[in-house]
C-alpha positions as CSV (number, residue, x, y, z in Angstrom):
1,M,8.3,-6.2,18.0
2,P,6.6,-2.9,18.7
3,S,8.7,-2.3,21.8
4,S,11.9,-2.9,19.8
5,R,11.0,-0.3,17.3
6,R,10.2,2.1,20.0
7,L,13.6,1.4,21.6
8,E,15.3,1.9,18.2
9,R,13.5,5.3,17.7
10,I,14.5,6.3,21.3
11,G,18.0,5.2,20.7
12,L,18.1,7.1,17.3
13,I,16.7,10.2,18.9
14,A,19.2,10.0,21.8
15,A,22.1,9.5,19.4
16,V,21.0,12.5,17.3
17,L,20.7,14.7,20.5
18,V,24.1,13.6,21.7
19,L,25.7,14.4,18.4
20,A,23.8,17.7,18.2
21,I,24.8,18.8,21.7
22,G,28.3,17.3,21.5
23,C,29.1,18.9,18.2
24,R,27.5,22.3,19.0
25,H,30.1,25.1,18.6
26,D,29.1,28.6,19.5
27,A,30.3,30.7,16.6
28,V,32.7,32.9,18.3
29,A,34.5,35.3,16.0
30,P,38.1,35.7,16.9
31,T,38.7,39.0,18.6
32,I,41.3,41.1,17.0
33,T,42.7,43.4,19.6
34,D,44.1,46.7,18.4
35,Y,47.3,47.2,20.4
36,R,46.7,50.9,20.4
37,G,43.5,50.6,22.4
38,P,44.9,50.4,25.9
39,F,46.9,53.6,25.3
40,C,43.8,55.6,24.3
41,G,41.6,57.5,26.7
42,E,41.1,60.8,28.4
43,M,44.1,62.5,29.9
44,R,45.1,65.6,31.8
45,F,48.0,67.2,30.1
46,T,50.6,69.5,31.7
47,V,52.0,71.6,28.9
48,M,55.2,73.7,29.1
49,T,55.0,76.1,26.2
50,T,58.3,77.9,25.4
51,T,58.1,80.6,22.8
52,W,61.1,82.4,21.5
53,M,61.7,85.3,19.1
54,M,65.1,86.5,17.8
55,G,66.6,89.2,19.9
56,Q,64.3,88.5,22.9
57,P,64.5,86.1,25.8
58,P,62.3,83.0,25.6
59,T,59.2,82.8,27.7
60,T,57.8,79.6,29.2
61,L,54.3,79.1,30.4
62,T,52.9,76.0,32.1
63,S,49.2,75.2,31.5
64,V,47.0,72.2,32.2
65,F,44.4,71.0,29.7
66,D,42.1,68.0,29.6
67,G,42.5,66.2,26.3
68,E,42.6,62.7,24.9
69,V,44.6,60.1,23.1
70,R,42.5,58.4,20.4
71,L,42.8,56.1,17.4
72,F,43.7,58.1,14.3
73,V,41.0,58.9,11.8
74,Q,41.8,60.6,8.5
75,S,40.1,63.9,9.4
76,D,42.7,64.3,12.2
77,S,45.2,65.3,9.5
78,A,43.3,68.6,9.0
79,N,44.4,70.3,12.2
80,D,47.7,68.4,12.9
81,F,50.7,70.5,13.8
82,Y,52.6,68.5,11.2
83,V,52.2,70.2,7.9
84,D,54.0,67.9,5.5
85,D,52.3,65.0,3.8
86,D,52.3,61.9,6.0
87,S,49.6,60.1,4.1
88,A,51.9,57.2,3.4
89,E,52.0,56.3,7.2
90,D,49.9,53.3,8.1
91,P,46.7,54.6,9.7
92,D,46.3,51.4,11.6
93,R,49.4,52.2,13.6
94,K,48.7,55.9,14.3
95,I,47.1,57.7,17.2
96,T,46.0,61.3,17.7
97,I,47.1,63.2,20.8
98,A,44.8,66.2,21.5
99,F,46.8,67.9,24.2
100,I,45.8,71.5,23.7
101,P,42.5,73.0,22.6
102,Q,43.9,74.6,19.4
103,G,45.6,71.6,17.9
104,H,46.9,68.1,18.1
105,I,49.6,65.7,16.8
106,T,49.3,62.4,15.1
107,S,52.0,59.8,15.5
108,L,52.8,56.2,14.7
109,L,52.8,54.2,17.9
110,E,55.0,51.2,18.5
111,E,53.4,48.3,20.5
112,D,55.6,49.1,23.5
113,G,54.1,52.6,23.7
114,T,56.9,54.5,21.9
115,L,55.9,57.4,19.7
116,V,57.8,57.0,16.3
117,E,59.9,60.1,16.0
118,K,58.6,62.4,13.3
119,T,60.5,65.3,11.8
120,G,59.7,67.7,9.1
121,Y,60.0,71.4,8.1
122,H,60.0,73.3,11.4
123,Y,58.6,70.2,13.2
124,G,59.8,67.4,15.4
125,H,58.2,65.2,18.0
126,N,59.4,62.3,20.1
127,G,58.4,60.5,23.3
128,G,56.1,57.8,24.4
129,F,54.2,56.2,27.2
130,D,56.0,55.4,30.5
131,H,53.2,52.9,31.1
132,L,49.6,53.0,30.1
133,D,48.8,55.9,32.4
134,T,51.5,58.4,31.6
135,L,52.5,59.9,28.2
136,R,55.6,62.2,27.8
137,F,56.6,63.8,24.6
138,T,58.2,67.0,23.2
139,L,57.2,68.9,20.2
140,G,59.6,71.4,18.8
141,G,60.7,73.5,15.9
142,L,57.3,75.0,15.3
143,G,57.6,78.5,13.8
144,G,60.0,80.1,11.5
145,L,63.6,81.3,11.3
146,G,62.9,84.3,13.5
147,G,60.9,82.7,16.3
148,G,58.9,79.7,17.3
149,T,57.2,77.5,19.9
150,N,58.3,74.3,21.6
151,Y,56.1,72.1,23.8
152,S,57.1,69.7,26.6
153,V,54.1,67.6,27.5
154,V,53.2,65.1,30.3
155,G,49.8,63.5,30.1
156,V,48.3,61.5,33.0
157,R,45.2,59.3,32.5
158,R,42.1,60.7,34.1
């Protein structure tokens, strides 16, 4: 009889171990991937800046700047070239493109890498990513009725 109790205990312990090991689930939280992430990173921007003033020929300068594409944060609205209120835009769909030292743009980004066209008072941008490593966009209409600035920008991932 003592050996049958020992066998029962061993059997019970084995059954508990099998259940414990077999039912073990590592708690893995589902990963929610932000579709904007692969588009973000450091870039080298080639910027063609065209300035014009009424009665004078336009001038175009080409410059190269190191900048970045990053996920939008609310404080990016402070130095955005877009001056109208865009607070109704979904911040979880926006990116910030810092392509020159003195300013940046914010834009809604489609999952395919297209920048959602944005227009406003003396403002307009459009463009998008050719692929994850190259961004092309234009920014125009900046200025007033007597003169202004337009940018044509190509960014390549560094």
